[in-house]
C-alpha positions as CSV (number, residue, x, y, z in Angstrom):
1,M,0.5,-15.7,-8.5
2,I,-1.7,-14.1,-11.0
3,S,-5.4,-15.0,-11.2
4,E,-6.9,-16.3,-14.4
5,E,-9.5,-13.6,-14.4
6,K,-7.7,-10.2,-14.2
7,I,-7.8,-6.5,-15.2
8,L,-4.6,-4.8,-16.3
9,I,-4.1,-1.2,-15.1
10,I,-1.6,0.8,-17.2
11,D,-0.1,3.5,-15.0
12,F,0.5,7.0,-16.3
13,G,1.6,8.5,-13.0
14,S,-1.8,9.2,-11.3
15,Q,-2.0,9.6,-7.6
16,Y,-5.1,7.4,-7.8
17,T,-3.8,4.4,-9.7
18,Q,-3.6,2.3,-6.5
19,L,-7.2,3.1,-5.8
20,I,-8.3,1.8,-9.1
21,A,-6.5,-1.5,-8.3
22,R,-8.2,-1.5,-4.9
23,R,-11.7,-0.9,-6.2
24,I,-11.3,-3.8,-8.7
25,R,-10.2,-6.2,-5.9
26,E,-13.2,-5.1,-3.8
27,A,-15.4,-6.3,-6.7
28,K,-13.7,-9.7,-6.4
29,V,-11.7,-9.3,-9.7
30,F,-7.9,-9.5,-9.6
31,S,-6.1,-6.4,-10.7
32,I,-2.5,-5.7,-11.6
33,I,-0.6,-2.4,-12.3
34,K,2.0,-2.1,-14.9
35,P,3.9,0.9,-16.3
36,H,3.0,2.6,-19.6
37,S,6.1,0.9,-21.1
38,F,4.5,-2.5,-20.7
39,S,4.7,-3.9,-24.2
40,I,2.0,-5.3,-26.5
41,D,3.7,-8.8,-26.3
42,E,3.6,-8.6,-22.5
43,I,-0.1,-7.6,-22.6
44,E,-0.9,-10.5,-24.9
45,K,1.0,-12.9,-22.6
46,L,-0.9,-11.6,-19.5
47,N,-4.2,-12.0,-21.4
48,P,-6.3,-9.7,-19.2
49,N,-10.1,-9.5,-19.4
50,G,-9.9,-5.8,-19.6
51,I,-7.5,-2.8,-19.6
52,I,-7.7,0.4,-17.7
53,L,-5.6,3.4,-18.7
54,S,-5.0,5.5,-15.6
55,G,-5.0,9.2,-15.1
56,G,-1.8,11.2,-14.9
57,P,-0.4,14.6,-14.2
58,Q,0.8,15.4,-17.7
59,S,-0.8,16.8,-20.8
60,V,-0.9,14.3,-23.6
61,Y,0.8,17.0,-25.8
62,A,3.6,17.7,-23.3
63,D,7.2,17.0,-24.3
64,N,8.0,13.4,-23.3
65,A,4.4,12.7,-22.4
66,Y,3.7,9.1,-21.6
67,S,2.1,7.1,-24.3
68,I,1.3,3.5,-25.4
69,D,1.5,1.4,-28.5
70,E,-1.6,2.0,-30.7
71,K,-1.8,-1.7,-31.3
72,I,-3.4,-2.0,-27.9
73,F,-6.7,-0.9,-29.5
74,N,-6.6,-3.9,-31.9
75,L,-6.2,-6.6,-29.3
76,G,-10.0,-7.0,-28.9
77,I,-9.6,-6.4,-25.1
78,P,-12.1,-3.9,-23.6
79,I,-10.5,-0.7,-22.6
80,L,-11.4,2.1,-20.1
81,G,-9.5,5.3,-20.1
82,I,-9.7,7.5,-17.0
83,C,-8.8,11.2,-17.3
84,Y,-5.4,11.2,-19.0
85,G,-6.3,7.7,-20.3
86,L,-9.3,9.1,-22.0
87,Q,-7.3,12.0,-23.5
88,L,-4.7,9.5,-24.7
89,I,-7.3,7.4,-26.4
90,C,-8.6,10.5,-28.2
91,K,-5.1,11.6,-29.3
92,L,-4.0,8.2,-30.6
93,L,-7.3,7.6,-32.5
94,D,-7.3,11.1,-34.2
95,G,-9.6,12.9,-31.9
96,K,-8.7,16.3,-30.5
97,V,-7.6,17.3,-27.0
98,E,-7.1,21.0,-26.1
99,P,-6.3,23.0,-23.0
100,A,-9.5,23.8,-21.1
101,E,-10.6,27.3,-20.8
102,N,-12.0,26.4,-17.3
103,R,-10.0,23.7,-15.7
104,E,-11.9,21.3,-13.5
105,Y,-10.5,20.3,-10.1
106,G,-12.9,18.9,-7.5
107,K,-16.6,18.0,-7.7
108,A,-18.7,18.4,-10.8
109,I,-22.1,17.2,-11.9
110,L,-22.2,14.5,-14.5
111,K,-25.2,14.3,-16.8
112,I,-25.7,11.1,-18.7
113,E,-26.9,11.3,-22.3
114,G,-28.7,8.1,-23.2
115,E,-28.5,4.5,-22.1
116,N,-25.2,2.5,-22.3
117,K,-23.4,-0.4,-20.6
118,L,-20.9,1.8,-18.7
119,F,-23.6,3.8,-16.9
120,L,-26.2,1.0,-16.5
121,G,-28.2,1.7,-13.3
122,V,-26.3,5.0,-12.7
123,K,-28.4,8.1,-11.9
124,E,-28.9,10.5,-14.7
125,S,-27.3,13.3,-12.7
126,S,-24.6,12.6,-10.0
127,S,-21.5,14.2,-8.6
128,V,-18.0,13.1,-9.9
129,W,-14.5,14.0,-9.0
130,M,-12.5,15.9,-11.7
131,S,-8.8,16.6,-11.9
132,H,-7.8,17.9,-15.4
133,G,-6.6,20.9,-17.4
134,D,-7.3,19.5,-20.9
135,L,-10.6,18.4,-22.5
136,I,-11.9,16.6,-25.5
137,T,-13.0,19.0,-28.3
138,Q,-13.4,16.5,-31.1
139,L,-14.3,12.8,-30.8
140,P,-12.3,10.1,-32.7
141,G,-14.1,8.4,-35.5
142,N,-17.0,6.0,-34.6
143,F,-17.0,7.3,-31.0
144,I,-20.2,8.6,-29.3
145,N,-20.6,10.9,-26.4
146,L,-22.1,9.3,-23.3
147,A,-22.1,12.2,-20.7
148,A,-21.2,15.8,-20.1
149,S,-20.4,18.2,-17.2
150,D,-20.7,22.0,-17.2
151,S,-17.0,22.4,-18.3
152,S,-16.6,19.1,-20.2
153,P,-19.1,18.5,-23.0
154,N,-17.5,15.2,-23.8
155,C,-17.1,13.9,-20.3
156,A,-17.5,10.2,-21.2
157,I,-17.2,8.6,-24.6
158,A,-17.3,5.2,-26.2
159,N,-16.7,3.2,-29.4
160,V,-19.3,0.5,-28.5
161,E,-18.4,-1.9,-31.2
162,R,-14.7,-2.0,-30.2
163,N,-15.5,-1.9,-26.4
164,I,-13.3,1.2,-25.9
165,Y,-14.6,3.6,-23.3
166,G,-13.3,6.7,-21.6
167,V,-14.3,9.0,-18.8
168,Q,-12.9,12.5,-17.9
169,F,-13.6,12.0,-14.1
170,H,-12.2,9.6,-11.5
171,P,-14.7,6.8,-10.7
172,E,-12.2,5.2,-8.3
173,V,-12.3,7.9,-5.7
174,N,-14.9,8.1,-2.9
175,H,-16.0,11.6,-4.0
176,T,-17.5,10.2,-7.2
177,E,-21.0,9.3,-6.1
178,E,-21.7,6.4,-8.5
179,G,-18.0,5.4,-9.0
180,E,-18.3,1.9,-7.6
181,K,-21.2,1.1,-9.9
182,I,-19.4,2.5,-13.0
183,I,-16.3,0.4,-12.3
184,R,-18.5,-2.7,-11.7
185,N,-20.3,-2.0,-15.0
186,F,-16.9,-2.0,-16.8
187,L,-15.9,-5.2,-15.1
188,F,-19.1,-7.2,-15.4
189,E,-21.1,-5.7,-18.3
190,I,-18.3,-4.9,-20.6
191,C,-15.3,-7.2,-19.7
192,K,-17.7,-10.0,-18.7
193,C,-15.8,-10.8,-15.5
194,K,-17.4,-13.2,-13.1
195,G,-15.9,-11.9,-9.8
196,L,-14.3,-15.1,-8.8
197,W,-11.2,-13.7,-7.0
198,K,-10.9,-14.5,-3.3
199,S,-7.9,-14.1,-1.2
200,S,-8.5,-17.6,0.2
201,N,-8.1,-19.0,-3.4
202,F,-4.6,-17.8,-3.2
203,I,-3.4,-20.4,-0.7
204,E,-3.7,-23.6,-2.7
205,S,-2.3,-22.2,-5.9
206,S,0.6,-20.5,-4.0
207,I,1.6,-23.7,-2.2
208,V,1.9,-25.4,-5.5
209,E,3.8,-22.5,-7.0
210,I,6.2,-22.3,-4.0
211,K,6.9,-26.0,-4.1
212,N,7.6,-25.9,-7.8
213,K,9.9,-22.9,-7.4
214,I,11.9,-24.1,-4.3
215,G,11.9,-27.8,-4.9
216,S,14.1,-29.5,-2.2
217,S,16.1,-26.3,-1.5
218,K,15.8,-24.4,1.8
219,A,14.4,-20.9,2.3
220,I,15.1,-18.4,5.1
221,C,12.3,-16.2,6.3
222,A,12.8,-12.7,7.5
223,L,10.3,-13.0,10.4
224,S,9.7,-9.5,11.8
225,G,6.8,-10.5,14.0
226,G,4.3,-8.4,12.0
227,V,1.2,-9.8,10.3
228,D,2.6,-10.0,6.8
229,S,5.9,-11.8,7.5
230,T,4.1,-14.2,10.0
231,V,1.4,-15.1,7.5
232,A,4.1,-15.6,4.9
233,A,6.0,-17.9,7.2
234,V,2.9,-20.1,8.0
235,L,2.1,-20.3,4.3
236,M,5.7,-21.3,3.5
237,K,5.7,-23.8,6.3
238,K,2.7,-25.5,4.6
239,A,4.5,-25.5,1.3
240,I,8.0,-26.7,2.2
241,G,7.9,-27.9,5.8
242,D,11.2,-28.2,7.6
243,N,13.0,-26.7,4.6
244,L,11.9,-23.3,6.0
245,I,14.2,-21.5,8.3
246,C,12.7,-18.7,10.3
247,V,14.9,-16.0,11.8
248,H,13.7,-13.2,14.0
249,I,16.2,-10.4,14.6
250,D,15.6,-8.3,17.7
251,T,16.8,-4.9,16.4
252,G,16.1,-3.1,19.6
253,L,13.7,-1.0,17.5
254,M,10.7,-3.1,18.4
255,R,7.8,-2.0,20.7
256,K,8.0,-2.6,24.4
257,N,8.5,-6.3,25.2
258,E,7.5,-7.2,21.6
259,S,10.2,-9.7,20.8
260,E,9.5,-11.7,23.9
261,E,5.7,-11.7,23.2
262,I,6.1,-12.8,19.6
263,E,8.6,-15.5,20.5
264,N,5.8,-17.1,22.6
265,V,3.3,-16.8,19.7
266,F,5.6,-18.3,17.2
267,K,6.5,-21.4,19.3
268,E,3.4,-22.1,21.3
269,E,0.6,-21.1,18.9
270,L,2.0,-21.3,15.3
271,N,4.5,-24.2,15.8
272,L,7.2,-22.3,14.0
273,D,10.8,-23.1,14.7
274,V,12.5,-19.7,15.0
275,V,16.1,-18.6,15.4
276,F,16.2,-15.5,17.6
277,V,19.1,-13.1,17.1
278,N,19.7,-10.3,19.6
279,A,21.2,-7.5,17.5
280,E,20.2,-4.4,19.4
281,E,23.7,-3.2,20.0
282,I,24.6,-3.6,16.3
283,F,21.7,-1.5,15.0
284,I,22.1,1.2,17.7
285,D,25.8,1.5,16.9
286,R,25.3,1.8,13.1
287,L,22.5,4.4,13.6
288,E,24.6,6.6,15.9
289,G,24.5,10.2,14.8
290,V,22.2,9.5,11.8
291,S,19.1,11.8,11.5
292,N,18.1,11.5,7.8
293,P,15.2,9.2,7.5
294,E,16.2,7.7,4.2
295,E,19.7,7.0,5.5
296,K,18.2,5.3,8.6
297,R,16.1,3.1,6.3
298,K,19.1,2.1,4.2
299,I,21.3,1.4,7.3
300,I,18.6,-0.8,8.8
301,G,18.0,-2.6,5.5
302,N,21.7,-3.2,4.9
303,T,22.2,-4.4,8.5
304,F,19.3,-6.8,8.1
305,I,21.0,-8.1,4.9
306,D,24.3,-8.5,6.7
307,L,22.8,-10.4,9.6
308,F,20.7,-12.7,7.3
309,E,23.8,-13.3,5.2
310,S,25.6,-14.4,8.4
311,E,22.7,-16.7,9.3
312,A,22.4,-18.1,5.8
313,K,26.0,-19.3,5.8
314,K,25.1,-21.7,8.6
315,Y,22.9,-23.8,6.3
316,S,23.6,-25.8,3.2
317,D,21.4,-25.7,0.1
318,L,19.8,-22.4,1.1
319,K,18.7,-20.6,-2.0
320,F,15.7,-18.3,-1.1
321,L,14.8,-15.4,1.2
322,V,11.1,-15.0,2.1
323,Q,9.6,-11.6,2.8
324,G,6.1,-10.3,3.5
325,T,6.2,-7.5,1.0
326,L,2.7,-6.1,0.1
327,Y,1.5,-4.4,-3.0
328,P,1.4,-0.9,-1.5
329,D,5.0,-1.4,-0.4
330,V,6.0,-2.2,-4.0
331,I,4.0,0.6,-5.5
332,E,5.3,3.3,-3.1
333,S,8.9,2.1,-3.3
334,S,9.5,1.6,-7.0
335,P,8.2,3.1,-10.2
336,A,9.0,-0.3,-11.7
337,A,5.5,-1.3,-10.5
338,G,4.0,1.6,-12.2
339,T,4.9,5.2,-13.1
340,S,4.0,7.0,-9.9
341,I,6.8,8.7,-8.1
342,T,8.8,7.0,-5.3
343,I,7.5,8.2,-1.9
344,K,9.9,6.4,0.4
345,T,12.2,3.4,0.5
346,H,10.9,0.2,2.2
347,H,13.8,-1.8,3.5
348,N,12.3,-5.0,2.3
349,V,11.7,-3.9,-1.3
350,G,14.2,-3.3,-4.1
351,G,16.2,-6.5,-4.4
352,L,19.1,-7.9,-2.4
353,P,22.8,-7.5,-3.0
354,E,24.2,-10.1,-5.3
355,K,26.7,-11.1,-2.6
356,M,23.9,-12.9,-0.8
357,N,23.2,-15.3,-3.6
358,L,19.6,-15.7,-2.5
359,K,16.6,-15.5,-4.6
360,L,13.6,-13.5,-3.3
361,I,10.2,-15.0,-2.5
362,E,7.5,-12.5,-1.9
363,P,4.2,-14.4,-1.9
364,F,2.1,-11.3,-1.0
365,R,3.7,-8.7,-3.3
366,E,0.4,-8.5,-5.3
367,L,-1.9,-8.4,-2.3
368,F,-3.3,-5.7,0.0
369,K,-3.2,-5.9,3.8
370,D,-6.8,-7.0,4.3
371,E,-6.3,-9.8,1.8
372,V,-3.3,-11.1,3.7
373,R,-5.3,-10.9,6.9
374,N,-8.0,-13.1,5.3
375,I,-5.3,-15.6,4.2
376,G,-4.0,-15.6,7.8
377,R,-7.5,-16.5,9.0
378,E,-7.7,-19.4,6.5
379,L,-4.4,-20.6,7.9
380,K,-5.8,-20.6,11.4
381,I,-3.5,-17.9,12.8
382,P,-5.1,-16.5,16.1
383,E,-7.3,-13.5,15.5
384,P,-5.6,-11.2,18.0
385,F,-2.4,-11.6,16.0
386,I,-4.1,-11.2,12.7
387,E,-5.7,-7.9,13.8
388,R,-2.4,-6.3,14.9
389,H,-1.8,-2.9,13.6
390,P,0.8,-2.5,10.8
391,F,4.4,-1.8,12.0
392,P,7.1,-0.3,9.8
393,G,10.0,-2.4,8.7
394,P,12.6,0.0,10.2
395,G,10.6,-0.1,13.5
396,L,10.8,2.7,16.0
397,A,13.8,4.2,14.1
398,V,11.3,6.1,11.9
399,R,9.2,7.1,14.9
400,V,12.2,8.6,16.8
401,I,12.6,11.7,14.7
402,G,16.2,12.7,14.5
403,E,19.1,10.8,16.1
404,I,18.5,7.3,17.6
405,T,19.7,6.7,21.1
406,K,18.8,4.0,23.7
407,E,17.4,6.7,26.0
408,R,15.2,8.2,23.3
409,L,14.0,4.7,22.3
410,E,13.0,3.9,25.9
411,I,11.0,7.1,26.2
412,L,9.1,6.3,23.0
413,K,8.5,2.6,24.0
414,E,7.0,3.6,27.3
415,A,4.8,6.3,25.8
416,D,3.7,4.1,22.9
417,D,2.8,1.3,25.3
418,I,0.6,3.6,27.4
419,F,-1.2,4.9,24.2
420,I,-1.9,1.4,22.8
421,T,-2.9,0.0,26.2
422,E,-5.5,2.8,26.7
423,I,-6.8,2.3,23.1
424,K,-7.4,-1.4,23.9
425,N,-8.9,-0.6,27.3
426,E,-11.5,1.6,25.5
427,N,-12.2,-1.1,22.9
428,L,-11.0,1.2,20.1
429,Y,-8.1,-1.0,18.8
430,L,-10.1,-2.7,16.0
431,K,-11.7,0.6,14.9
432,I,-8.2,2.0,14.1
433,W,-6.0,0.9,11.2
434,Q,-2.8,2.1,12.9
435,A,-1.9,3.9,16.1
436,F,1.5,4.9,17.5
437,A,3.6,7.6,19.2
438,V,6.3,9.7,17.6
439,L,9.2,11.3,19.6
440,L,10.0,14.7,18.2
441,P,13.5,16.3,18.1
442,V,11.9,19.3,19.9
443,Q,12.0,20.3,23.6
444,T,9.7,22.7,25.3
445,V,9.4,24.5,28.6
446,G,7.1,22.9,31.1
447,V,6.3,23.0,34.8
448,M,6.1,19.9,37.1
449,G,5.4,20.7,40.7
450,D,7.4,23.9,41.4
451,S,10.1,23.0,39.0
452,R,10.7,24.2,35.5
453,T,11.3,21.5,32.9
454,Y,12.7,21.5,29.4
455,E,11.8,18.1,27.9
456,N,10.6,16.3,24.8
457,V,7.4,16.7,22.7
458,L,5.6,13.5,21.9
459,A,3.1,13.2,19.0
460,L,0.3,10.7,18.9
461,R,-1.0,9.4,15.6
462,A,-4.1,7.2,14.9
463,I,-5.6,6.7,11.5
464,T,-8.4,4.9,9.8
465,S,-7.9,3.2,6.4
466,T,-8.7,0.2,4.3
467,D,-5.3,-0.5,2.8
468,G,-2.9,2.1,3.9
469,M,-2.9,3.9,0.5
470,T,-5.2,6.6,1.8
471,A,-5.9,7.4,5.4
472,D,-7.9,9.8,7.7
473,W,-7.1,10.7,11.3
474,F,-9.2,9.0,14.0
475,K,-11.6,11.2,15.9
476,F,-10.9,10.4,19.6
477,D,-13.1,11.8,22.3
478,S,-11.3,14.8,23.8
479,D,-11.5,13.2,27.3
480,F,-9.6,10.2,26.0
481,L,-6.8,12.3,24.6
482,S,-6.7,14.3,27.8
483,S,-6.4,11.2,29.9
484,V,-3.7,9.6,27.7
485,S,-1.7,12.8,27.6
486,N,-1.8,13.0,31.4
487,K,-0.7,9.4,31.8
488,I,2.2,9.8,29.5
489,I,3.5,13.0,31.0
490,N,3.1,11.7,34.6
491,N,4.7,8.3,33.9
492,V,7.3,8.8,31.2
493,R,10.3,10.7,32.4
494,G,11.5,13.0,29.5
495,V,8.1,14.0,28.1
496,N,6.3,17.2,29.2
497,R,4.1,17.9,26.1
498,V,1.8,15.7,24.0
499,V,0.2,16.7,20.7
500,Y,-2.2,14.8,18.4
501,D,-1.6,14.5,14.6
502,I,-4.8,15.4,12.6
503,S,-3.3,15.2,9.1
504,S,-4.7,12.8,6.4
505,K,-2.9,10.8,3.7
506,P,-2.5,12.4,1.3
507,P,-1.0,15.0,1.7
508,A,0.8,13.5,4.7
509,T,2.1,9.9,4.9
510,I,1.0,7.6,7.7
511,E,4.5,7.5,9.3
512,W,6.4,10.7,10.0
513,E,9.5,9.5,8.3
């Protein structure tokens, strides 16, 4: 589902491209990311209100540097180039870009030169975030300079008549003081957007779209028990009723008592008919001896597919598989969504083997987590369920670092349960985006009573975030960490040391694997 009012982001490999999309959504305008290879014909068909050319790690003059069709400037669609996007505009329109004598990375002071729509209401001097090694030394014809920094005399430029703008800094990051205002000016002053996008608007149009796509066929839903797949199932149920088949596979990789708890929610509160498949032994057997995280993910993904194929054969006229894939999953997993490098494989992204003969339905693949939560609220899903922390598709397999065994899984389940219970007891759960324990493949010496121990190290992780694309570690009170550590060590046999992860994303990822 693509909104009528939209901004197209063309990705040139920037680590911040997802943040651009996020900032636009926050302004209630729909955004969509496409790679630099997105053709002029495809752009015209999409008919965006505006186009943003992202940053990127390359020089515009590098061998095999990413580029775009120059016809993009003749479409009459407002354009904003950011960093690499600015430099590409200059190169393609006969300006000049050269290596900077003093490269700019980090904060700089932006000084605005005169009034213009892009900087409407923006302070004359403010801090911005830079990340570039080249700079503009000659403007293209009919362009004017809008702002400068100490090292970038042409820090923002515009061809006002053609609505083509460019900035050398990154307005999408929090470090740019007036970044939100600059983005909103592009959206509302230049692109003339109205800000009509609401995640709740998604429901009605999606139901119509799903009905038209599925018709009288049946769809099977991969119901993990997480927020995304559950909201997807409730939405699908509204669209196709009894033609939806929900299947929950207990992989043995869920949190403590989780399958039993979600079975009750599905049946008693959401009125979903769910087929439960106990496949713990199958998953544990297939993961035996496997330590490589990518191999774990592939084994789990392939096993899911095998089991769903087996379930699918039990039903006639089954043509679709439903998954709760989110936009960050798509972006992180496949450069097809943009140009940014693949970070990790998500087991529910990347297509299904042809042998399944099922078409994929991913109603949320263009949405962020908080947008899906809002849709869940509109669908009357109970708030405690909506506010559940994200849980990885491969489950605890990526939180048991190294080989998976039943014994190691039980240690992690018990420790994780203590951690989450204590967080809830302190009323911290809703302040945290995601919290979990990680069992490390490391053993250390300890002392319990008068005995020497040689047992496992457990790491605790808790982060704050808005969408999972960036994250910071949660600042627990030291007394809380001390209490949790003591409870885990005293109650979980096999753990004699607890550590707390204080790394942010980036450079780390949220999960350890």
